[in-house]
A tleap script that builds the chain and sets N, CA, C and O, in Angstrom:
source leaprc.protein.ff14SB
mol = sequence {
  NMET SER PHE SER LYS LYS MET GLU GLU LEU
  GLU MET ILE VAL ALA SER ILE GLU LYS GLY
  PRO MET PRO LEU GLU GLU SER LEU ALA LEU
  PHE GLU LYS GLY ILE GLY LEU VAL ARG GLU
  CYS ARG SER TYR LEU ALA GLU ALA LYS VAL
  LYS ILE ASN ILE LEU SER LYS GLU CYS GLU
  VAL VAL PRO PHE THR PRO ASP GLY ASP GLN
  GLU GLY ASP GLU CGLU
}
set mol.1.N position { -23.216 -17.051 7.878 }
set mol.1.CA position { -24.247 -17.725 7.103 }
set mol.1.C position { -24.264 -19.200 7.523 }
set mol.1.O position { -23.207 -19.810 7.685 }
set mol.2.N position { -25.440 -19.763 7.697 }
set mol.2.CA position { -25.586 -21.154 8.121 }
set mol.2.C position { -25.253 -22.112 6.974 }
set mol.2.O position { -25.223 -21.724 5.806 }
set mol.3.N position { -25.008 -23.359 7.337 }
set mol.3.CA position { -24.714 -24.401 6.351 }
set mol.3.C position { -25.848 -24.496 5.329 }
set mol.3.O position { -25.602 -24.577 4.126 }
set mol.4.N position { -27.088 -24.485 5.817 }
set mol.4.CA position { -28.243 -24.606 4.914 }
set mol.4.C position { -28.305 -23.455 3.919 }
set mol.4.O position { -28.591 -23.662 2.739 }
set mol.5.N position { -28.038 -22.252 4.394 }
set mol.5.CA position { -28.062 -21.074 3.513 }
set mol.5.C position { -26.953 -21.169 2.470 }
set mol.5.O position { -27.151 -20.818 1.307 }
set mol.6.N position { -25.780 -21.648 2.899 }
set mol.6.CA position { -24.672 -21.803 1.955 }
set mol.6.C position { -25.033 -22.818 0.873 }
set mol.6.O position { -24.740 -22.606 -0.304 }
set mol.7.N position { -25.666 -23.917 1.271 }
set mol.7.CA position { -26.070 -24.930 0.300 }
set mol.7.C position { -27.116 -24.383 -0.671 }
set mol.7.O position { -27.057 -24.653 -1.870 }
set mol.8.N position { -28.072 -23.615 -0.149 }
set mol.8.CA position { -29.083 -23.001 -1.016 }
set mol.8.C position { -28.433 -22.073 -2.035 }
set mol.8.O position { -28.772 -22.095 -3.219 }
set mol.9.N position { -27.495 -21.256 -1.560 }
set mol.9.CA position { -26.816 -20.328 -2.463 }
set mol.9.C position { -26.008 -21.095 -3.511 }
set mol.9.O position { -25.975 -20.713 -4.681 }
set mol.10.N position { -25.365 -22.165 -3.088 }
set mol.10.CA position { -24.597 -22.988 -4.018 }
set mol.10.C position { -25.511 -23.606 -5.083 }
set mol.10.O position { -25.151 -23.654 -6.259 }
set mol.11.N position { -26.674 -24.069 -4.674 }
set mol.11.CA position { -27.635 -24.625 -5.635 }
set mol.11.C position { -28.098 -23.563 -6.629 }
set mol.11.O position { -28.269 -23.855 -7.812 }
set mol.12.N position { -28.301 -22.339 -6.159 }
set mol.12.CA position { -28.705 -21.248 -7.063 }
set mol.12.C position { -27.584 -20.924 -8.056 }
set mol.12.O position { -27.849 -20.647 -9.226 }
set mol.13.N position { -26.352 -20.959 -7.593 }
set mol.13.CA position { -25.216 -20.693 -8.474 }
set mol.13.C position { -25.131 -21.761 -9.558 }
set mol.13.O position { -24.967 -21.446 -10.737 }
set mol.14.N position { -25.243 -23.021 -9.155 }
set mol.14.CA position { -25.190 -24.121 -10.119 }
set mol.14.C position { -26.318 -23.980 -11.147 }
set mol.14.O position { -26.095 -24.154 -12.345 }
set mol.15.N position { -27.524 -23.665 -10.676 }
set mol.15.CA position { -28.663 -23.506 -11.591 }
set mol.15.C position { -28.417 -22.362 -12.568 }
set mol.15.O position { -28.744 -22.473 -13.750 }
set mol.16.N position { -27.846 -21.271 -12.085 }
set mol.16.CA position { -27.556 -20.123 -12.958 }
set mol.16.C position { -26.546 -20.490 -14.035 }
set mol.16.O position { -26.707 -20.121 -15.198 }
set mol.17.N position { -25.509 -21.212 -13.646 }
set mol.17.CA position { -24.479 -21.594 -14.612 }
set mol.17.C position { -25.041 -22.584 -15.627 }
set mol.17.O position { -24.732 -22.500 -16.815 }
set mol.18.N position { -25.873 -23.529 -15.158 }
set mol.18.CA position { -26.442 -24.539 -16.056 }
set mol.18.C position { -27.522 -23.965 -16.965 }
set mol.18.O position { -27.823 -24.535 -18.013 }
set mol.19.N position { -28.101 -22.849 -16.568 }
set mol.19.CA position { -29.226 -22.245 -17.288 }
set mol.19.C position { -28.889 -21.915 -18.735 }
set mol.19.O position { -29.712 -22.101 -19.632 }
set mol.20.N position { -27.691 -21.430 -18.953 }
set mol.20.CA position { -27.361 -21.102 -20.325 }
set mol.20.C position { -26.232 -20.104 -20.414 }
set mol.20.O position { -25.611 -19.742 -19.415 }
set mol.21.N position { -25.981 -19.672 -21.626 }
set mol.21.CA position { -24.849 -18.777 -21.852 }
set mol.21.C position { -24.956 -17.472 -21.046 }
set mol.21.O position { -26.027 -16.886 -20.888 }
set mol.22.N position { -23.804 -17.060 -20.555 }
set mol.22.CA position { -23.688 -15.774 -19.868 }
set mol.22.C position { -22.272 -15.281 -20.123 }
set mol.22.O position { -21.407 -16.056 -20.531 }
set mol.23.N position { -22.035 -14.022 -19.890 }
set mol.23.CA position { -20.683 -13.507 -20.110 }
set mol.23.C position { -19.655 -14.280 -19.281 }
set mol.23.O position { -19.935 -14.699 -18.158 }
set mol.24.N position { -18.483 -14.458 -19.843 }
set mol.24.CA position { -17.422 -15.205 -19.189 }
set mol.24.C position { -17.099 -14.639 -17.808 }
set mol.24.O position { -16.894 -15.394 -16.858 }
set mol.25.N position { -17.055 -13.339 -17.700 }
set mol.25.CA position { -16.742 -12.706 -16.418 }
set mol.25.C position { -17.747 -13.087 -15.345 }
set mol.25.O position { -17.381 -13.354 -14.200 }
set mol.26.N position { -19.033 -13.108 -15.734 }
set mol.26.CA position { -20.096 -13.448 -14.790 }
set mol.26.C position { -20.012 -14.920 -14.375 }
set mol.26.O position { -20.137 -15.244 -13.194 }
set mol.27.N position { -19.801 -15.806 -15.348 }
set mol.27.CA position { -19.713 -17.224 -14.997 }
set mol.27.C position { -18.462 -17.509 -14.173 }
set mol.27.O position { -18.496 -18.361 -13.285 }
set mol.28.N position { -17.369 -16.821 -14.444 }
set mol.28.CA position { -16.162 -17.004 -13.656 }
set mol.28.C position { -16.380 -16.527 -12.215 }
set mol.28.O position { -15.932 -17.180 -11.272 }
set mol.29.N position { -17.058 -15.402 -12.045 }
set mol.29.CA position { -17.345 -14.884 -10.703 }
set mol.29.C position { -18.252 -15.845 -9.935 }
set mol.29.O position { -18.029 -16.094 -8.751 }
set mol.30.N position { -19.271 -16.384 -10.602 }
set mol.30.CA position { -20.165 -17.345 -9.956 }
set mol.30.C position { -19.420 -18.623 -9.592 }
set mol.30.O position { -19.613 -19.175 -8.509 }
set mol.31.N position { -18.573 -19.087 -10.499 }
set mol.31.CA position { -17.787 -20.293 -10.245 }
set mol.31.C position { -16.883 -20.088 -9.034 }
set mol.31.O position { -16.792 -20.956 -8.166 }
set mol.32.N position { -16.222 -18.948 -8.979 }
set mol.32.CA position { -15.331 -18.643 -7.861 }
set mol.32.C position { -16.097 -18.594 -6.539 }
set mol.32.O position { -15.635 -19.120 -5.526 }
set mol.33.N position { -17.267 -17.961 -6.557 }
set mol.33.CA position { -18.107 -17.896 -5.353 }
set mol.33.C position { -18.544 -19.309 -4.945 }
set mol.33.O position { -18.547 -19.642 -3.760 }
set mol.34.N position { -18.907 -20.125 -5.920 }
set mol.34.CA position { -19.325 -21.499 -5.653 }
set mol.34.C position { -18.216 -22.328 -5.029 }
set mol.34.O position { -18.459 -23.089 -4.093 }
set mol.35.N position { -17.008 -22.185 -5.539 }
set mol.35.CA position { -15.863 -22.918 -4.986 }
set mol.35.C position { -15.639 -22.512 -3.528 }
set mol.35.O position { -15.353 -23.360 -2.683 }
set mol.36.N position { -15.767 -21.221 -3.237 }
set mol.36.CA position { -15.630 -20.749 -1.859 }
set mol.36.C position { -16.676 -21.365 -0.948 }
set mol.36.O position { -16.368 -21.771 0.173 }
set mol.37.N position { -17.914 -21.435 -1.427 }
set mol.37.CA position { -18.989 -22.034 -0.639 }
set mol.37.C position { -18.749 -23.526 -0.406 }
set mol.37.O position { -19.006 -24.037 0.685 }
set mol.38.N position { -18.261 -24.218 -1.424 }
set mol.38.CA position { -17.960 -25.648 -1.289 }
set mol.38.C position { -16.901 -25.845 -0.212 }
set mol.38.O position { -17.026 -26.741 0.624 }
set mol.39.N position { -15.868 -25.022 -0.223 }
set mol.39.CA position { -14.808 -25.138 0.793 }
set mol.39.C position { -15.368 -24.907 2.191 }
set mol.39.O position { -15.044 -25.642 3.124 }
set mol.40.N position { -16.210 -23.883 2.335 }
set mol.40.CA position { -16.804 -23.587 3.638 }
set mol.40.C position { -17.692 -24.735 4.117 }
set mol.40.O position { -17.661 -25.092 5.294 }
set mol.41.N position { -18.479 -25.311 3.215 }
set mol.41.CA position { -19.360 -26.426 3.575 }
set mol.41.C position { -18.548 -27.667 3.955 }
set mol.41.O position { -18.890 -28.355 4.916 }
set mol.42.N position { -17.496 -27.954 3.222 }
set mol.42.CA position { -16.643 -29.096 3.553 }
set mol.42.C position { -16.008 -28.916 4.927 }
set mol.42.O position { -15.915 -29.863 5.708 }
set mol.43.N position { -15.577 -27.704 5.211 }
set mol.43.CA position { -14.971 -27.418 6.512 }
set mol.43.C position { -15.992 -27.631 7.631 }
set mol.43.O position { -15.684 -28.233 8.660 }
set mol.44.N position { -17.197 -27.134 7.418 }
set mol.44.CA position { -18.261 -27.302 8.412 }
set mol.44.C position { -18.550 -28.786 8.642 }
set mol.44.O position { -18.689 -29.224 9.784 }
set mol.45.N position { -18.641 -29.556 7.560 }
set mol.45.CA position { -18.921 -30.990 7.681 }
set mol.45.C position { -17.787 -31.729 8.382 }
set mol.45.O position { -18.044 -32.653 9.155 }
set mol.46.N position { -16.546 -31.343 8.130 }
set mol.46.CA position { -15.409 -31.971 8.801 }
set mol.46.C position { -15.472 -31.697 10.305 }
set mol.46.O position { -15.224 -32.593 11.112 }
set mol.47.N position { -15.802 -30.461 10.678 }
set mol.47.CA position { -15.936 -30.118 12.097 }
set mol.47.C position { -17.088 -30.888 12.736 }
set mol.47.O position { -16.972 -31.360 13.867 }
set mol.48.N position { -18.191 -31.015 12.015 }
set mol.48.CA position { -19.344 -31.751 12.540 }
set mol.48.C position { -18.978 -33.228 12.753 }
set mol.48.O position { -19.389 -33.831 13.744 }
set mol.49.N position { -18.219 -33.798 11.837 }
set mol.49.CA position { -17.806 -35.199 11.958 }
set mol.49.C position { -16.953 -35.400 13.207 }
set mol.49.O position { -17.126 -36.385 13.925 }
set mol.50.N position { -16.038 -34.475 13.468 }
set mol.50.CA position { -15.193 -34.564 14.660 }
set mol.50.C position { -16.054 -34.502 15.916 }
set mol.50.O position { -15.858 -35.289 16.842 }
set mol.51.N position { -17.006 -33.573 15.952 }
set mol.51.CA position { -17.891 -33.440 17.114 }
set mol.51.C position { -18.710 -34.708 17.331 }
set mol.51.O position { -18.869 -35.163 18.464 }
set mol.52.N position { -19.226 -35.274 16.252 }
set mol.52.CA position { -20.023 -36.502 16.345 }
set mol.52.C position { -19.175 -37.642 16.884 }
set mol.52.O position { -19.630 -38.409 17.732 }
set mol.53.N position { -17.943 -37.758 16.396 }
set mol.53.CA position { -17.051 -38.816 16.886 }
set mol.53.C position { -16.767 -38.649 18.370 }
set mol.53.O position { -16.771 -39.631 19.112 }
set mol.54.N position { -16.523 -37.430 18.811 }
set mol.54.CA position { -16.255 -37.169 20.228 }
set mol.54.C position { -17.474 -37.516 21.068 }
set mol.54.O position { -17.356 -38.196 22.087 }
set mol.55.N position { -18.643 -37.052 20.646 }
set mol.55.CA position { -19.869 -37.322 21.399 }
set mol.55.C position { -20.205 -38.808 21.422 }
set mol.55.O position { -20.674 -39.325 22.436 }
set mol.56.N position { -19.969 -39.487 20.321 }
set mol.56.CA position { -20.254 -40.926 20.251 }
set mol.56.C position { -19.372 -41.703 21.217 }
set mol.56.O position { -19.831 -42.645 21.862 }
set mol.57.N position { -18.114 -41.312 21.317 }
set mol.57.CA position { -17.200 -41.989 22.237 }
set mol.57.C position { -17.600 -41.728 23.683 }
set mol.57.O position { -17.455 -42.602 24.537 }
set mol.58.N position { -18.108 -40.517 23.960 }
set mol.58.CA position { -18.506 -40.167 25.317 }
set mol.58.C position { -19.712 -40.964 25.786 }
set mol.58.O position { -19.797 -41.303 26.967 }
set mol.59.N position { -20.648 -41.272 24.894 }
set mol.59.CA position { -21.850 -41.966 25.350 }
set mol.59.C position { -21.807 -43.466 25.089 }
set mol.59.O position { -22.779 -44.159 25.389 }
set mol.60.N position { -20.732 -43.983 24.551 }
set mol.60.CA position { -20.559 -45.409 24.338 }
set mol.60.C position { -21.842 -46.071 23.825 }
set mol.60.O position { -22.561 -46.737 24.569 }
set mol.61.N position { -22.096 -45.871 22.568 }
set mol.61.CA position { -23.293 -46.388 21.917 }
set mol.61.C position { -23.207 -47.904 21.801 }
set mol.61.O position { -22.189 -48.441 21.364 }
set mol.62.N position { -24.276 -48.594 22.195 }
set mol.62.CA position { -24.347 -50.054 22.112 }
set mol.62.C position { -25.265 -50.407 20.948 }
set mol.62.O position { -26.415 -49.970 20.915 }
set mol.63.N position { -24.765 -51.200 19.980 }
set mol.63.CA position { -25.591 -51.551 18.825 }
set mol.63.C position { -26.845 -52.323 19.224 }
set mol.63.O position { -26.807 -53.159 20.127 }
set mol.64.N position { -27.933 -52.045 18.559 }
set mol.64.CA position { -29.210 -52.716 18.783 }
set mol.64.C position { -29.232 -54.016 18.001 }
set mol.64.O position { -28.809 -54.066 16.846 }
set mol.65.N position { -29.730 -55.071 18.640 }
set mol.65.CA position { -29.953 -56.331 17.937 }
set mol.65.C position { -31.417 -56.712 18.105 }
set mol.65.O position { -31.975 -56.546 19.189 }
set mol.66.N position { -32.043 -57.215 17.059 }
set mol.66.CA position { -33.479 -57.495 17.093 }
set mol.66.C position { -33.911 -58.496 18.161 }
set mol.66.O position { -35.045 -58.415 18.634 }
set mol.67.N position { -33.047 -59.441 18.562 }
set mol.67.CA position { -33.450 -60.449 19.539 }
set mol.67.C position { -33.324 -59.955 20.977 }
set mol.67.O position { -33.591 -60.701 21.919 }
set mol.68.N position { -32.917 -58.695 21.146 }
set mol.68.CA position { -32.845 -58.116 22.477 }
set mol.68.C position { -31.510 -58.255 23.153 }
set mol.68.O position { -31.266 -57.602 24.167 }
set mol.69.N position { -30.627 -59.094 22.619 }
set mol.69.CA position { -29.288 -59.247 23.195 }
set mol.69.C position { -28.431 -58.076 22.747 }
set mol.69.O position { -28.532 -57.604 21.614 }
set mol.70.N position { -27.598 -57.627 23.647 }
set mol.70.CA position { -26.648 -56.583 23.299 }
set mol.70.C position { -25.310 -57.241 23.072 }
set mol.70.O position { -24.968 -58.225 23.729 }
set mol.71.N position { -24.547 -56.689 22.129 }
set mol.71.CA position { -23.231 -57.234 21.866 }
set mol.71.C position { -22.411 -57.195 23.121 }
set mol.71.O position { -22.448 -56.217 23.868 }
set mol.72.N position { -21.679 -58.241 23.357 }
set mol.72.CA position { -20.841 -58.279 24.545 }
set mol.72.C position { -21.525 -58.867 25.751 }
set mol.72.O position { -20.845 -59.173 26.730 }
set mol.73.N position { -22.859 -59.047 25.740 }
set mol.73.CA position { -23.576 -59.651 26.879 }
set mol.73.C position { -23.312 -61.142 26.871 }
set mol.73.O position { -23.388 -61.795 25.830 }
set mol.74.N position { -23.008 -61.661 28.019 }
set mol.74.CA position { -22.822 -63.102 28.141 }
set mol.74.C position { -23.983 -63.681 28.922 }
set mol.74.O position { -24.436 -63.093 29.905 }
set mol.75.N position { -24.459 -64.825 28.489 }
set mol.75.CA position { -25.591 -65.450 29.172 }
set mol.75.C position { -25.144 -66.568 30.046 }
set mol.75.O position { -25.967 -67.209 30.699 }
savepdb mol mol.pdb
quit
């Protein structure tokens, strides 16, 4: 399941729990499923952060400055 689908499912779970009273067993099952989805999403985001850091280091991003000078340029 993709990150987006997991987030959608998590939002539906939260809405169901917030909607109103339901049997304890059902709310506990939804809560447990939601916690699992949160863990999976956090793991995905941590992996994405590592990939972004690696890619950023590989392309050596130079910050933009409005006057056209790049940091580190000497005139």
